[in-house]
C-alpha positions as CSV (number, residue, x, y, z in Angstrom):
1,M,-5.6,12.4,-26.9
2,R,-7.6,15.2,-25.2
3,S,-10.6,14.5,-27.4
4,V,-10.5,10.8,-26.5
5,R,-10.5,11.7,-22.8
6,L,-13.4,14.1,-23.3
7,F,-15.3,11.4,-25.2
8,F,-14.9,8.8,-22.4
9,G,-15.9,11.5,-19.9
10,F,-19.1,12.1,-21.8
11,L,-19.8,8.3,-21.8
12,L,-19.4,8.3,-18.0
13,V,-21.9,11.0,-17.6
14,L,-24.3,9.6,-20.2
15,F,-24.4,6.1,-18.7
16,G,-24.1,7.0,-15.0
17,C,-21.0,5.0,-14.2
18,G,-20.3,7.2,-11.2
19,S,-23.8,7.1,-9.8
20,R,-24.1,3.4,-8.7
21,P,-25.9,3.0,-5.4
22,G,-23.7,3.2,-2.3
23,P,-23.7,0.8,0.6
24,Y,-26.3,2.9,2.5
25,Q,-29.9,2.6,1.2
26,K,-33.1,4.1,2.4
27,K,-36.1,1.7,2.2
28,D,-39.6,2.8,3.4
29,G,-38.1,5.6,5.4
30,V,-35.5,3.4,7.1
31,W,-31.7,3.6,6.5
32,Y,-29.8,0.3,5.9
33,F,-26.2,-0.6,5.5
34,G,-26.6,-3.7,3.4
35,D,-29.1,-5.8,5.4
36,L,-28.3,-4.0,8.7
37,C,-30.9,-1.5,9.9
38,V,-29.1,1.6,11.0
39,A,-32.0,2.7,13.3
40,E,-35.7,2.7,13.0
41,K,-36.8,5.6,10.8
42,G,-33.1,6.6,10.8
43,P,-31.2,8.8,13.3
44,P,-32.0,12.5,13.0
45,G,-30.0,14.2,10.2
46,F,-28.6,10.9,8.9
47,V,-26.3,11.4,5.8
48,P,-24.3,8.7,4.0
49,L,-20.7,9.7,3.4
50,S,-18.2,8.0,1.2
51,G,-17.7,4.2,1.3
52,P,-18.7,2.6,4.7
53,F,-19.0,5.9,6.6
54,A,-22.0,8.0,7.5
55,K,-23.0,10.6,10.0
56,S,-26.0,12.1,11.8
57,S,-26.6,14.8,14.3
58,I,-25.7,12.2,17.0
59,A,-22.6,10.3,15.8
60,G,-20.4,9.1,13.0
61,Y,-21.1,5.6,11.6
62,Y,-18.9,2.8,10.2
63,R,-20.7,0.1,8.3
64,G,-24.0,1.1,9.8
65,R,-23.0,1.2,13.4
66,A,-22.4,4.3,15.5
67,I,-18.7,5.0,16.4
68,P,-18.3,5.4,20.1
69,D,-17.4,8.9,21.3
70,S,-17.7,10.4,17.8
71,D,-19.2,13.8,17.1
72,G,-21.8,13.6,14.3
73,P,-21.9,17.2,13.1
74,S,-18.1,17.5,12.6
75,F,-17.6,13.9,11.5
76,A,-15.9,13.5,8.1
77,A,-14.8,10.4,6.1
78,L,-11.2,10.6,4.8
79,S,-10.8,7.2,3.1
80,E,-12.2,3.7,3.3
81,H,-10.7,3.4,6.7
82,Y,-9.8,6.8,8.1
83,A,-12.3,9.3,9.5
84,K,-12.2,12.2,12.0
85,D,-14.3,14.7,13.9
86,K,-13.3,17.9,15.7
87,R,-11.8,15.9,18.6
88,H,-10.6,12.5,17.3
89,V,-9.2,10.6,14.4
90,F,-10.6,7.1,13.8
91,Y,-9.2,4.0,12.0
92,C,-11.9,1.5,11.1
93,D,-11.6,-1.9,9.5
94,T,-13.0,-5.4,9.6
95,F,-11.7,-8.7,10.9
96,R,-12.6,-12.4,11.3
97,K,-11.9,-14.7,14.1
98,S,-10.3,-18.1,13.7
99,Q,-12.5,-19.5,16.5
100,E,-15.4,-18.8,14.2
101,Y,-13.7,-20.4,11.3
102,Y,-13.4,-16.9,9.7
103,A,-17.1,-17.1,8.8
104,I,-18.3,-13.9,10.5
105,L,-17.1,-10.4,9.6
106,H,-16.6,-8.1,12.6
107,D,-16.2,-4.3,12.7
108,R,-13.3,-2.6,14.6
109,T,-13.2,1.1,15.3
110,V,-10.2,2.6,17.0
111,I,-9.6,6.1,18.3
112,M,-6.0,7.0,17.2
113,E,-4.7,8.3,20.5
114,G,-2.4,11.3,20.0
115,A,-3.4,12.0,16.4
116,D,-4.1,15.6,15.7
117,A,-7.5,15.9,14.0
118,A,-6.9,19.5,12.9
119,T,-3.9,18.6,10.7
120,F,-4.7,14.9,10.0
121,Q,-4.9,13.9,6.3
122,N,-5.1,10.7,4.4
123,L,-2.3,9.9,2.0
124,T,-2.7,6.6,0.0
125,G,-2.2,2.9,0.4
126,G,-3.2,2.9,4.1
127,Y,-0.8,5.8,5.0
128,A,-1.8,9.0,6.7
129,R,-0.1,11.8,8.6
130,D,-0.7,14.8,10.8
131,A,1.7,17.7,11.7
132,A,4.0,15.5,13.8
133,R,3.6,11.8,12.8
134,V,3.0,9.4,10.0
135,Y,0.7,6.4,10.3
136,F,0.1,3.1,8.5
137,Q,-3.2,1.4,9.0
138,G,-3.9,3.6,12.0
139,V,-0.6,3.0,13.8
140,A,2.1,5.6,14.0
141,F,5.7,4.7,13.0
142,P,8.9,6.7,13.2
143,V,10.0,8.8,10.3
144,K,12.7,11.5,10.0
145,D,10.4,14.2,8.6
146,A,6.6,13.8,8.6
147,A,6.0,17.0,6.6
148,S,7.9,15.7,3.6
149,F,6.8,12.1,3.8
150,T,5.6,10.8,0.4
151,V,4.2,7.5,-0.5
152,L,5.8,5.9,-3.6
153,E,4.9,2.8,-5.6
154,Y,5.8,-0.8,-4.8
155,S,5.7,-0.5,-0.9
156,F,8.3,2.2,-0.9
157,A,8.1,5.7,0.6
158,K,10.5,8.6,1.3
159,D,10.9,11.9,3.1
160,R,13.6,14.6,2.6
161,F,16.2,12.5,4.4
162,T,15.7,8.8,3.5
163,G,13.8,6.1,1.7
164,Y,11.5,3.6,3.4
165,Y,10.4,0.0,2.6
166,L,7.3,-1.2,4.5
167,Q,7.7,1.6,7.0
168,E,11.4,0.7,7.7
169,P,14.1,3.3,6.8
170,I,16.6,2.2,4.2
171,I,20.0,2.9,5.7
172,G,22.2,5.0,3.5
173,S,19.5,6.0,1.1
174,D,19.1,9.6,-0.2
175,G,15.5,10.8,0.3
176,P,15.3,13.5,-2.4
177,T,16.4,11.1,-5.2
178,F,15.0,7.9,-3.8
179,T,12.5,6.0,-6.0
180,G,11.0,2.5,-6.3
181,I,11.7,0.4,-9.3
182,D,9.6,-2.7,-8.7
183,N,8.2,-4.6,-5.7
184,H,11.7,-5.1,-4.2
185,Y,14.3,-2.9,-6.1
186,A,14.7,0.8,-5.5
187,K,17.4,3.3,-6.2
188,D,18.7,6.8,-5.4
189,K,21.4,8.9,-7.1
190,D,24.2,6.7,-5.8
191,H,22.8,3.3,-4.9
192,V,20.5,0.5,-5.9
193,F,18.7,-1.4,-3.1
194,Y,16.9,-4.7,-2.8
195,S,14.4,-5.0,0.1
196,R,12.1,-7.8,1.2
197,L,10.1,-9.0,4.1
198,D,12.0,-11.9,5.6
199,T,10.4,-14.5,8.0
200,G,13.1,-16.0,10.1
201,S,13.1,-19.5,11.8
202,A,11.2,-18.0,14.8
203,G,8.4,-16.9,12.5
204,I,9.1,-13.2,13.1
205,A,8.9,-11.1,10.0
206,A,11.5,-8.3,9.5
207,V,12.5,-6.1,6.6
208,K,15.9,-7.0,5.1
209,T,17.6,-4.5,2.7
210,V,20.9,-4.8,0.9
211,A,22.8,-2.3,-1.3
212,L,23.8,-3.9,-4.6
213,D,27.6,-3.8,-4.8
214,G,28.6,-2.6,-8.3
215,A,25.2,-1.6,-9.5
216,Q,24.9,1.7,-11.3
217,P,21.5,3.5,-10.8
218,A,21.5,5.0,-14.3
219,G,21.8,1.7,-16.1
220,F,20.0,-0.6,-13.7
221,V,17.2,-2.8,-15.2
222,A,14.9,-4.9,-13.0
223,L,13.8,-8.2,-14.6
224,D,11.2,-10.7,-13.4
225,S,11.4,-13.3,-10.6
226,G,13.9,-11.3,-8.5
227,Y,16.5,-10.9,-11.2
228,A,18.0,-7.6,-12.4
229,K,21.1,-6.5,-14.2
230,S,23.4,-3.5,-14.3
231,G,26.3,-3.2,-16.8
232,D,27.9,-6.6,-17.0
233,I,26.5,-7.8,-13.6
234,V,23.4,-10.0,-13.1
235,F,21.7,-9.9,-9.7
236,Y,19.2,-12.2,-8.0
237,Q,17.4,-10.8,-5.0
238,G,20.2,-8.2,-4.6
239,H,23.1,-10.6,-4.9
240,P,25.4,-11.2,-7.9
241,V,24.8,-14.3,-10.1
242,H,28.4,-15.4,-10.5
243,G,29.4,-16.2,-14.1
244,A,26.1,-15.0,-15.7
245,S,26.4,-12.9,-18.9
246,A,24.3,-9.8,-18.6
247,A,24.4,-9.2,-22.3
248,T,22.5,-12.5,-23.1
249,F,20.7,-13.0,-19.7
250,T,16.9,-13.4,-19.9
251,V,14.2,-14.7,-17.5
252,Q,12.2,-17.5,-19.1
253,T,9.5,-20.0,-18.3
254,G,9.4,-23.6,-19.6
255,L,13.1,-24.3,-19.1
256,P,14.2,-27.8,-18.0
257,G,14.8,-28.8,-14.4
258,G,12.9,-26.0,-12.8
259,A,15.2,-23.3,-14.3
260,D,13.8,-19.8,-14.4
261,A,16.5,-18.0,-16.4
262,R,19.3,-18.4,-19.0
263,D,22.1,-16.8,-20.8
264,D,24.1,-18.1,-23.8
265,K,26.2,-20.4,-21.6
266,A,23.9,-21.9,-18.9
267,I,20.5,-22.1,-17.3
268,Y,19.8,-20.8,-13.8
269,A,17.3,-21.5,-10.9
270,A,16.8,-19.0,-8.1
271,G,20.1,-17.3,-8.9
272,R,22.2,-20.4,-9.1
273,K,23.8,-22.0,-12.1
274,L,21.8,-25.1,-12.8
275,K,23.4,-26.6,-15.9
276,A,25.8,-25.5,-18.6
277,L,24.5,-25.4,-22.2
278,K,26.3,-27.3,-24.8
């Protein structure tokens, strides 16, 4: 296996897969970000950084435009969206306006007020932290312990006290043993949880989490389409599917009547028994 990795590493070097041109290009002595001229003949000391960021002796840049109140000499890119200098932390992204029929891409750069540049670090998946707080897409949200905050898979995270789903704490979860299973199911040493983003009748989205009654973490299996099983219990979106046989239960496509699962006795749709099998 090691020889295979070394061989692919050799191919990357040989064919230059890691040396494709970046978004900043110098043409006839002028720096461009795509088609945007950064400045005639380029600002003094202009240096492209990773992704959409760059710096000069004057300022930091996002997508070819100077970031207001940034310090060029100390400016550093941390990810595709986060950057910092000796005084500030910045979150930068793009957006489109409905009034323009989403046809024009605009840049947005925000100084993250209160973020500590000295201890600020990018995590992954839009998360970051400093010594005191954790951030998602540039906005701080409350956690129990910023120092131990860890991003997991499937929209889950944890610290040494609790688990989180989409930045919301999962009540009753045990942080040290918490782990994600798939996009909605997670578990710790004692519990299995189902979490989802629920949009109510008022159109306001909120995280909803349920602990699965009777589920055993050690034997829990997540299936497709919101189904799961543990021991002799089948679950759909965290709730028991009454009467279903876990031993023969499978999620399937192509079943009649819009059914999405079956066992040896019946077919089911969205967690409800649709029709008994003869």
